[in-house]
N, C-alpha and C positions, 0 to 999 in steps of 0.2 A: 504493500500500500504506500510506503514512504516514497517510492520512486515516482508515483503518479500524483501525489498530493502537492498542491500548489496554492499559496495564498492568493494568487492572481484570480482564482475562481471567486473570490469574495467581491470582486469589482474594485473600482478605483475611486479615489477622492483627491482633489487638489487642495492641500493645506495652504492657506493664505492665497489661494487662487493660482499658485504657480509651482508648487512642489507636489507632483503626482505620486501617490503611494497606494499600494494595495490595502484595502480596508481592514483586513485582518492583520493586526500587528502583534507585538510582543512586549510584555511588561517585565522589566528586569529587576523587580524588587526581590524576587524569590531566589536570586543567585547569591544572596548574602547569608549570614548566620541566623540562628534562632533569635526571634524578636527583631529581625531586620538589623542585626547588630553583629559586626565583625565579619570574618571570612566565612565562606560557605564550608559546610562539613566535608564536601568533596569538590575541591577546586577544579579537578580535571573534568568532572562531569559538567560543572558550570561552564567551563570553557568550550567543551564539546557541544553543549547545547547552543551557545552563542554562535559557534562556527557553522552549525547546521542551518541557521536562519536563512542565509542567502540561498542555500541549496533548495529551500522550500519556498523561495520567492517572498519571504517575509522581509519587507524593506522599510518598515516603520517600527522603530525600537524606542520605547519610553523608559526613562530612568530618572534619577534624582540624586543630588549631592548628598542627601540625607540617608540614602540606602547604604548602610554599613556603619557609619557614614563613609562615603567616598569609594567603598569597595566595588559597588556596581559599576560606576564610571570607569574605574581602573581596569576591571575585567573586560568591559566592552572595548576599551582601547587595546588591551593585550590581544583580544581575539579578532577584532574586526577593522582596526585602523589600517588604511585611511578611508574606510567606509564608502568605497565605490558603489554607487547606486543605492545607498542607504540613507535614510533620514534618522539621525540620532537626536531625539528630543530629550531635554532634561528639565529639572525643576529646581527651584531654590526658595528659601524663605522659612524653612523649618530647621531648628537646631535639635541635636540629640544629646541626651544625658544618660543614656543606658538603654537596654533592651526594651522595646515597645514604648519608649518615652519620646514624645514629640512636643516641641514648643515653637510657636511662630515668632519670628523676629522680622519685622518689616522696615526697620530703619534703612534709609537710603544707602548708607555706607556699607551695611551688611549685605543688602541685595546686590550691590556692585561687587563685593567680595565673592558672593556666590557665583555670579556670572564669570568673573575673571578666573576663579580657581577651577570652575567646570571646564572652561576653555582650555586651561592648562592640562587638566587630567585627560580630557578627551582628545587633546592634540589638534584643536581646530582654531582657526582665526575668527570664526563667527559661529554662533549657535543658531542653527536653522529654525528651531522652535524651542524657546525658553518659556517655561510656565511658572507663574507665581503659585507655589505649593499651597499656601494659605494666605488669606488677607489677615494681617496682624490686627486684632481688635484694639491694640494699645497704640497704634499709629494711624492717623487719619488715612483712609484708603487713597485719597487724592495725592497724598505725599508719596505713597508707594507707587501709584500709577505714574506720577510725574518722573520719578527716578527711573522707572522702566522705560518710559518714553524717551528719556535722555540717552539711555544706553542703546535704544533702537536707532535713534538719530545718529549716534556715534558709530554705528555699524557693528556693535558687539553682538546684537541680536537681530535676526532676520524677521522672524515672526514671533508673536506673543500669544501665550495661552493663559487661562486662569483655571484654578482648581477649587472645587467645593464652593461654588458661588450661586447666588440667586440672580434672577433676571435683572434686578435693580443694579447689582454689582457689574454685570456685563455692560449695561447702558452707561454706567458711570465711567467705566474703564474706556469705553469707546470714544469718550471725549478726549482721550490722550493718545490712543493708538488703536489700530484695527485689532479686534479680538479674533484670532484665527481658530482657536480651539477652546473647548471647555471640558474639563475632566472632573466628573462628579460620580459618586457612588450610584450605580444603576445596574440592575440585572433583572432576571425574570420575576423575582419576588421582592425586589427593592425598588419601589416605583415613586419615591418622593420627589424625584427630579423630572417627572413627566413634563411639567410646564417649561422647565429649562430646555429639555430636549426638543420640545415643539418650537420653542423660540429659536434654537440653533438651526433646526430644520428649515424654518422660514427664512432665516438670514444666511444660510449656507455656511454656518460655523461648524467645524468639525466637533463631534461630541465623542469624547473618550470615556467609556464607562469603566471605572475601576471596580475590581472584584466581579468580573463579568460572568464567572462560571457558577455562582451561587444559585441553587435551585431548590434547596430545602427538601421538604417532603415530596415535591413534585418528581424527584428522581428515584423514589423508592420503588422496589420491584412491583410490577403490575400497574404502574402509573402510565399515563399517556406518554410522558417523556421517555420512560424506559421502553415502552412499546415502539415508539418511533425510532429510537436508537437501535433496537433489535432488528427492526425491518430494514434499516439503512446500513446495518453493520458497522455502526460507530458508537462512541460513548455518549452518555447523557450530556456530558459537557459540550460535546460537538453540536448536539441538537440545541442546547441553550445558546451557543454562539450563533448558530444559524438563525435562531429566532431574533437575536439582536440585529443581525445584518439585514434581516427582512423588515425590521421595525422602522428603520429610517435610512435614507440615502447618505446621511452625514455621520452615521454610526461607525466608530473606529475602535472595535474591541481590542484589548491588549492582554489576553490571558498570559499568565506567567508560570514558569516551571524551570527546574534545574535538571530535568530529565529529557533526553532526546526522544525516548518513546512517547512520553506524555506530550511533548511538543508536536510530534507527528499526529497524535490523536486529536489534538486541538485544531491543527491546520486542516484536518479532514472536515471540520465543520464548515469550511468555505465551500465545500462541494455538496452540502446538504441543501436541497431545495424543498422547503416546506410548502404544502398546499395552503391556500387561503383558509381552508377549514381547520387545518392543523394549527396554523398560526393563531387564528381566532380563539381556539380552544385553549391553547397554552397561555394566551394573553388573559383569557377569562380566569383561568385557574391561578395564574400568577398574581393577578390583582386580588383575588380572593385570599390567597395565602398572605399577601402583604397586609 
């Protein structure tokens, strides 16, 4: 199956209107240690997974300076630099104080440090897509947006994205720079960002759902999700990804893993074509579960 699986089957989207990527991407959070802290338990497996991405036509990779911290960006550089045909998106604005601990810092000097050090670790002269990992509630959001706009004008950032935001945040940010992507928690059973997704769909803003594989009770044996997976010869996760891809033309799922086998299983979701009836039933059950 791995030789015939390709992320190109997911369709394409132009980030910022000019960088075309296959819609099924890869999230590089899980190639770090437990609690997204430190080195991975099996560095060789993490590197092998990253090196497999271009072979599967996965050309959109999402990471962050806080993953490790720094570990994910370093591994991506080691495995894939100089990124021919790949878009490496990263994020900044979260500090780390231990496993599973995250704190937002949006002071302009810190955001600039995030961008410059990510450029250094990734080995690039410009970050094609840099995302504000969180809006720091202790710093006026306009101050954060102004700092990002200045770095974009300087040429350090090509396109800008936001993470975990509401529509009002997107509109406010758009006064300072074009918002190319939004990355919010969203999956089959987590639907709190439906309004944000609809807004992104209307304005052709790429929507990156993090934690895209979650399906809860819908994946249990005998469920419609497992039934569809069995009929298609794929995993329930692949079906959940197929549902996301059908949900919106701006949807850019980024399932993460440090296993080559799991990576191939996920990319197989790009080949799953759900009928309108299957999509509607999964949508109904997902909303009910939410």
